[in-house]
N, C-alpha and C positions, 0 to 999 in steps of 0.2 A: 959316658953315654949321653949324647945330646938329645933333647926333646924339642921338636919344632911343631908349633901349631900350624896345621895345614889348612884347615877350614873350620867354619862354624856353621852348623845347619840346625836351625831351631834349637839353639842352646846346647847342641851336641858338639863338643870340641874334638876335632879329628887331629890326632897327633901321630907323629912317626918317631920312634926311638930305635936307634940301631947303632951298634958300634961299626966302625969301618966306613961310615958314610959321613960326609960333611953336610951341613944344613942345606947347602945349594943342591946336592944330589937328592936328598930326601924330598925337597920341594919340587925338583924337576920330575921325579917319578910321579908324585901326586898330581902335578899339573898336566901330565900326559894322560891322566884319567879323564875321559870325555863324558862319561856318565857315572856320576858318583851315587852310591846307594847306601845311605846311612842306616836303614832298617832292613838289612838283607834277610836274615834268618829268624830273627826274634824281635818283635816290636818292643818288648820290655827290656831288651839288652842292646841298646843302640851301639853300633860300631861303624866305623868308616870303612867302606869297601868300594869296589869299582866294578862296573859291568863291561865297559869298553875302555881299553887302554891303547893309545896310539902314540908311539914314539918313533919319529923319523930323524935321521941324522944325529944319532945319540953318540955318547962316548963310553958306554958301559962295556967292559970286557966280561963281566959277570953281573947278574941281576941281584939286587939287594934281597935279603931274606924276607922283607916285608912284601915282596912280589908274590911269594907263595901263600901268603896269608890272605890275599885277595881272592877268596873262594867264590865270589859272585861273578867272576869274569866270564863273559860269553864270547868276546872278541878281543884278540890280542894282536897288535901290529907293532913289531919292533924291527925296523929296517934301517939299512944304510949306516952301519956302525961296526965296531970291532968286537961285538959279542961272540965269545968263543964257546959258551956252554949255556944250556938251559938247565934249570933245576931238575934233578932226576925224579923227584916226587911231584912234578908239575901236574901230571894227569890225575893223580890221586887227589891232589888239593883242589883241582879245578874240574870237577866232574861234569859241570854244565858247559864247558868250553865248546863252542861250535866252530870258531874261526881262529886259526893260528897262522899268522903271516910273519915269517922271520927271514925274508929275502935280504940279500946283499949284506951279510954279516960274515963272520969267520967261524961259524959253527963246524965242529968236526963230527958231531953225532947228534942224534935226537934222543930224547928221554924214552926209555923202555916202558915207562908208565903211561904213555899216551893212549893205550888201549883202555885205560880207566876213565878217560874223558869220553864217556859214552855218547855224547852228542856231537862229537867232532865230525864235521862235514867237509871243511876246507882246511887243507894243510899245504901251505906254500913255503918251501924252504929252498928256493933256487938261489944260485949265486953264493954258495958257501963253500966249505972245504969238507963236506960230509963224505966219508968213505964207507961207512957201514950204517945201515938202517935197521933198527930192531925189528925182529920178526913180528912183534906186536903191531907195528905200523903196517906191514905187508898183509896182515890178517885182520885189520880193523874192520868191523862189520858195518859201521855207519858212514865211513869215509866215502865222499862222492867226487871230490876234486883233490888231486894230488899232483903237486909240481915239485919235482926234485931235480930239475934241469940245472946244468952247469955246476956240477959237483965232482966228486972223485969216486963215485960209486962204480964198482967193477962187476957186481953180480946182483941178480935178483934171486932170492931163494926159490927153490923148487916148490915148496909148499905155500906159495903165495895165494891169497884169496882176495882178489880185488874185483870180483865179478860185478859189483854194483857201482864201481867208480865210473863216472861219466866222462871226466877229463883226466888224462894221465900224461904228464910231460916228464921225459927223462933224457932229453937231448943234451948233447955236450957232456956225456959221462963216458966211461970206458967199458961199457957192457959188451961182452963178446958173445954171450949166449943168453937167450931168453928161456924162461921155464916152459915146460911142455904144455902147461895149461893156458898159455897166452894165445 
C-alpha cells in the first residue's frame, strides 16, 4: 500500500492510501478536487475531504474507494472517459450531494442508493450505455433536472414520480411507451 501526501493545510497532512492505485492516480483524483474541505464534520478531527470534484477526460474505468470516503461532496462532475460503474453506496456516502454529472462515459447503470442523496437536484447521465435506471431515481423527491438522453433505456416504470422535475431529457433512447401518469 502506497501513501502519497496530497496536500498540507495548516499543518494537516492529507494523504491517500489505497491498493490498486498508483501514486499518479491518487494525485490525479485529489487534484480534481476544486474545493478542498479539511474540517468537514468535526473541527477536532481534521480530515481531507472534497466539496466539488471535477474530472474531465479521465481514464478511470472504476472510481477508487477513496472517492466514496469524500462524504462532503456537493457537486461531482466526471465526464468524457471510460467509467463503467459508479459505487453502489454512493448515495448513502454522499447524502449532501446536489449535482451529479456523469455524461460521456460508459456507465451501464446508476446506483440504486441515489435516493439517499437527499439533496440531489441535478442528475446528468447522458451519452452512456445505461439500460436500466433504478426505481429510486424515478421516484426521487428532490430531483429537478434529469438528463438520461442518448442511452439504451427502453422503458420508464409505471410508478414513476417525477412531478417536480423541471427539465427532463430522454431523447435518443428506445422507449416505446410512456407511463400513464406522464
